[in-house]
C-alpha positions as CSV (number, residue, x, y, z in Angstrom):
1,X,11.3,-9.0,18.7
2,X,14.8,-9.1,20.2
3,X,16.4,-11.2,22.9
4,X,19.0,-9.5,25.2
5,X,22.1,-11.5,26.1
6,X,21.6,-12.8,29.6
7,X,25.2,-13.3,30.6
8,X,27.1,-10.5,28.9
9,X,30.8,-10.1,29.2
10,X,32.0,-7.8,32.1
11,X,35.0,-6.7,30.0
12,X,35.2,-3.2,28.6
13,X,35.9,-3.1,24.9
14,X,36.6,-0.7,22.1
15,X,33.9,-0.5,19.4
16,X,35.8,-2.7,17.0
17,X,36.4,-5.3,19.7
18,X,32.7,-5.2,20.6
19,X,31.8,-5.8,16.9
20,X,34.2,-8.8,16.8
21,X,32.9,-10.1,20.1
22,X,29.3,-10.0,18.9
23,X,30.2,-11.8,15.7
24,X,32.1,-14.5,17.7
25,X,29.0,-15.4,19.6
26,X,27.3,-16.7,16.4
27,X,23.6,-17.7,16.3
28,X,22.6,-14.2,15.1
29,X,24.0,-12.2,18.0
30,X,25.0,-8.6,17.2
31,X,25.5,-5.2,18.8
32,X,22.2,-3.5,19.5
33,X,21.2,-0.4,17.6
34,X,21.2,3.0,19.3
35,X,17.4,2.9,19.3
36,X,17.3,-0.6,20.9
37,X,19.6,0.6,23.7
38,X,17.4,3.7,24.3
39,X,14.3,1.5,24.4
40,X,16.0,-0.8,26.9
41,X,16.9,2.2,29.1
42,X,13.4,3.7,28.8
43,X,11.8,0.3,29.7
44,X,14.2,-0.5,32.5
45,X,15.3,-3.8,30.9
46,X,17.1,-5.7,33.7
47,X,20.8,-6.8,33.4
48,X,22.4,-3.4,32.6
49,X,24.7,-1.7,35.0
50,X,24.8,2.1,35.4
51,X,27.4,2.6,32.8
52,X,27.9,3.1,29.0
53,X,27.1,0.5,26.3
54,X,28.2,0.5,22.7
55,X,25.6,0.5,19.9
56,X,26.2,-0.7,16.4
57,X,25.6,2.7,15.0
58,X,28.5,4.7,13.7
59,X,28.5,8.5,13.8
60,X,27.6,9.6,10.3
61,X,30.2,11.9,8.8
62,X,32.9,11.1,11.3
63,X,33.7,7.5,10.9
64,X,36.1,7.4,13.9
65,X,33.1,7.7,16.3
66,X,30.2,5.5,17.2
67,X,27.1,6.0,19.4
68,X,26.7,4.7,23.0
69,X,24.0,4.9,25.6
70,X,24.7,5.7,29.2
71,X,22.5,3.6,31.5
72,X,23.0,5.9,34.5
73,X,21.5,9.0,32.9
74,X,20.1,7.8,29.6
75,X,22.4,10.0,27.6
76,X,23.0,9.1,23.9
77,X,26.5,10.3,23.0
78,X,29.0,9.7,20.2
79,X,32.5,8.8,21.3
80,X,35.8,7.7,19.6
81,X,35.7,4.0,18.8
82,X,39.0,3.4,20.6
83,X,37.3,4.2,24.0
84,X,36.2,1.4,26.2
85,X,32.5,0.7,26.9
86,X,30.4,-2.2,28.0
87,X,28.8,-4.6,25.5
88,X,25.5,-6.4,25.7
89,X,24.4,-8.2,22.5
90,X,20.9,-8.9,21.0
91,X,19.5,-11.2,18.5
92,X,16.2,-11.5,16.7
93,X,13.7,-14.0,17.9
94,X,10.6,-15.2,16.2
95,X,7.3,-14.0,17.7
96,X,4.9,-16.5,19.1
């Protein structure tokens, strides 16, 4: 089970900046996987704006790109890591 960051940064970041940002939060926070972002979109998880969010998944075979999910249309697209996207981190939580 995962917990979504409740007060994510409003700053746009490159993929590398996003990875460093997630690490700086400590306490197990990380960038979500592509699948976790798709699940959040499909299940209308609150707190996302209609824009693009970086995932932790790199594009296999083309290491200058990573995957993002667009929360306006639900598109899953790869983009160059130097582009700016939003970031919302997740962390694992223990089930009850």
